[in-house]
Steps between C-alpha positions, in 0.01 A plus 500: 500500500627854430583767751226744596558875535363687797520868600383738764501879559531640853533856636853630490722491802872553523557161666436256210576197715229603746254561210575153363451333840168680560380394151607139557322496842187656347479245223571210737227610747257540210576145376595623154766240432533142373375254621209697649428655162684302237512778239428868550410728213711819485453783537294445807180697487357729766343203686742211457414165655600467864426159643747558782827328580471119514849457651644619831835611350666583171708185539185284516360671188831440312497136599145444375565698183786269414715564188236733360556760767215723621473669163490831687715769660535263798770315297717812509637516850744791490646793308836423340764715329527238220241277335465172688242232579246602757589870488403825336754739363461852373465538125811699430516846346639370168222241469237759591637738239496225240146378585324825596716777358539645849631410844179632655219289348138558584259223587342539154839444333561181692149361451518559125846351444567129480873521417595503871405130518757391241802459733310389809576141601279249677499545876642852478351843524547870441378819647459842343431824679207666314472876465216746487571869440869413506480372858514141632140382540481117490716188480439234234603150597498222240622145470474166322388186674730201524276266290 
């Protein structure tokens, strides 16, 4: 089976690691992960399914998900300086310039552009600070599932 893309947008904060951990916790508590919901449709709408966590810990969810992973942001455990399994890394300035024509992309630019997925590997993720009126406004997190 092919890898499945997933992505989320959260309010901007300077501490990207904290933003990632809050997002992971939110999605875990909502039960928006495999095996609770085998496949989610992205982008998540205004009222996404929320059956609630069916596991006591992330580790239990990972164990039940098996080789497929959770197919969600829960698979990305940390922020890393370099691309690696189980981590998100910033999309660099050069890549942003190539993909968006700017180092300060807006949400609309990111949502309309599929080129950013080309170099993303299974089990890895990226984040992009999104701008509005030339100021940081949101953080876009994206990844590919393991399966």
